[in-house]
N, C-alpha and C positions, 0 to 999 in steps of 0.2 A: 655154353661161352659162344660168342660169334668171333670169326676171324675175318678180318678184312681183307680182300683179294687185290693182287698187286701184278704189275708185271716186273719181271726180273731180267736184269741185262749185266753181263760181265762177272768175271771169276777171281776177282782180286780180293785181297785180303782186308782192303780198306772198304768200309761198308758205309753208303749213303742211302739213307731213307729219304724220300722226297713227297711232300704233300702238295696238293692241289689248292685253286682258289675256290670262290663262290660260284661263277660261271663256268666251270670247266671241269675236267677230270685230268687222269693222267695222259691223255691224248695232247694237254698243251705241250708236253715235253719231246713230242716226237721230232720236231725240226731239230734239237738240238743231239738227239740220240746217234746219227751218225759220228759225231765228233766227240764221244765220250771214251776215254781211255778206260777198256774193258778188260785189259791184262791186270792193273793194279786196282781198280775199283771194282766193287760190285753195288749196282745200283737196283732199290726197289722203290717202284714208280707204284705208290699206295694210292687207292681210292677209299674214301671215307663212306660211311653209311649213307645209303641213297646215290650213290655216285659210280657212274662207270662201272667197272668190273664188280663193285659190290651194291649195285642199284638195287637189288633186291632185299638187302639187309635195311629194316627200320630200326628206330630207335627213338631216345628224346632229341637227338642233335644237340646237346649241351658240349661245353668245353671239357667238361670233367669226363663225359662220357666218352670223346674223342680221344683224350689225351689217355685214358685207360685202355682203350682199342690199341693204340699204338704200343703203349707198354706191354700187354699182353702178346702182341705179334712179336715184339723183340724176343719175350721169354719163350715163346712156342718156336721161334727160329734158333735159339740158343745161343744168341750173338751176346757179345761182351762188351765190345766198343760201337757206337753209332754215330756218324755224323748226321745230323737231321736238318733237312732242308724244308723249308714251308714258304708259300705264296700268299701274299694278303691276306685273305680270311683266315687261312690255317697256321700264320705266323702266331695269333693269338694262341692255338693249340700248342704249337710247339715250345711256347714259354712255358706252358703249363705241364708238358711232359718233362721239360728240364728239371722242374723243382721237383717232381714225384720219381724220377728215375736216374740214378748215377751213372748208369750205362750212356748216357748222351755226352760224348766228348765234346761237342762243338755244335753251334747254332749257326744256320747260313738261312737268314730272314730275308725275303725278296720283296720289295715293295710292301713294306710291313705295316701292321697295326699294333700298337704298343699295348702293354697289358691292360690298360684303362679302358680298352675297346674304343667304339665311334660314339661320341656323346652329341645327343641331338634333344632338343625338346621335345616332351612327352607327346605332344601333337603331332609333331614332324615324325617323330618314330613309329607311331601308330598307322599314319597316313602311308608311310614306306612300306611297313610290313603288309597292309591293307593291298597295296598296290602290286606285291609281290605274290599275295594269295588268289589275286584276280588273275594272273597269268597272262599278262597281257601288258604291253608298253614300257615297262620299266625298264626290262632288258634291253629293247631298243633305245631307250632314252640314255642308259648308262652306255651304250656302245658307241651311239652318236657323239656324246660330250667326249669321249676318252679316244675317237679314233678320227679327230678332224683333219690329221696330216693324210688320212689313208682313203684308198678308193672304195667304192661300193661292194667289191669282191671281198675284201677283208671285213667289213662290215656285216656282211651277209654270213661270211664265215663265223665270225664271233657270235651274232644272233642265233644262229642255229646250234653251237656249240652250248650256249647259254642254256638253250631249250632242251636238249637232247642229252646234255651229261648227267642229269641228274633227275629226281622225282621234284614234283613241286613241292611237296611235304617236306623233303631234305633242304632244299634251298630256302624255304620259307624259315624254317626250323633255325639252321646254320646263320641266317639274316638276322634272327631275332637274337642269336646267341652273341655275335659281335657288337649287338646295339645293347647288350643287359649286362655284359659280363664285365667284370672289374677286379683284378686281383694285382694291381700294381703295388700295393704295399709289401706284396710278398716278393717281387722280384729280386729284392737286394741281395737273397739266398742263390741266385744264380751266379755262379763264379767263374763257369765256364767261356772259352772265348766265342763272341759272335762276330759274324759278317754280315753286313747289310750291303743289300745293292737297290739302289732306285732306277728309276728311268728317267732322264732329263725332260722327256716330253709327257710325263705321266700327268694325272691330275692335281690341280695346286694341293690336296691334302696331303700328297706323296712327295710333295719338294723335298729335296734333298737338306734344307736348310731346317724345314719344319721337323722332319725325322730325326734330324742329328739334335735337335732341341729336346724333343720329346725323348729320346733314348739316353741321353747324357746325363739327366737328371737320377738315373736309376742305376747305368751301367759304367761300370769303368773298363772294363775288358772287352771294347767293340771298335769294329774299324768300318768304315761306311764308304763305299764306292759308287761312282754315278756312271751308268752306261748311257753314253750321250747321244746314240742313235735310237733309243728305245721309250716308248712309254712304260705302260703297266704290264708288258708282256716281253722282258728282255730276253726269254728263252726262245721264243718265237722271232721276235723282231732282230735279235742278233745272237743267232745261236752258237756260233764258234767261240764270240767272245765268252757269253755264259759259260759254256762247257770249261774253257780254259781257266776263267776264273774260280769256279766252282772247284776244280782240281787243285788250282794252287792253294786255295785255302785248306784245302783237306789234308795235303801233303805236309801240311806244318807239324 
């Protein structure tokens, strides 16, 4: 059985597992690390199969596989209660984990995807996956469309991260995951508190009103806040705010 690799920070009793998005790894959180309360919290910045510290780990890159990898890590670390934070693509995985492991005490979903995944017409879906497989232009297009406020240095940084954080097989696999996974009818069984953070300047699909509408159909116990100076990366764009809000929620 494989074990995902991670970066651990802090020595507190309050445990937070942190998952990354499609075009990044645990390095996405480096900007906020200096502002974390390391006495009260212990943070595990986890890299999924094919990403970052776990880049050599291969698999099928499905939602069930990734969720079971997280459950196995919790078990191997002998943890009893875990706050689970996920960003974008991995919010789908986090919701699945909450369904299969009662040690998850809260979910923190950053710029999330609902448990119905991303819906596209079959041809558009196939074209998108093929563009990712070609390993050119798609990452650049996503960064350009999501970074209109920012300078070229930021765009270059995000493009480089998109290519270097993972293997092509892994990011293609996880893209296919969020385009084809749908367990929305199951999430009524998730009873734990959920905090959602969106960025005011994010892409339209992640707009606060749209996310609220998606989630309020299935969840009662959730709070949604909007980071007014961020786009898709509150942890990088507003690191002090991000760290403060995460810890506020996890102290409940």
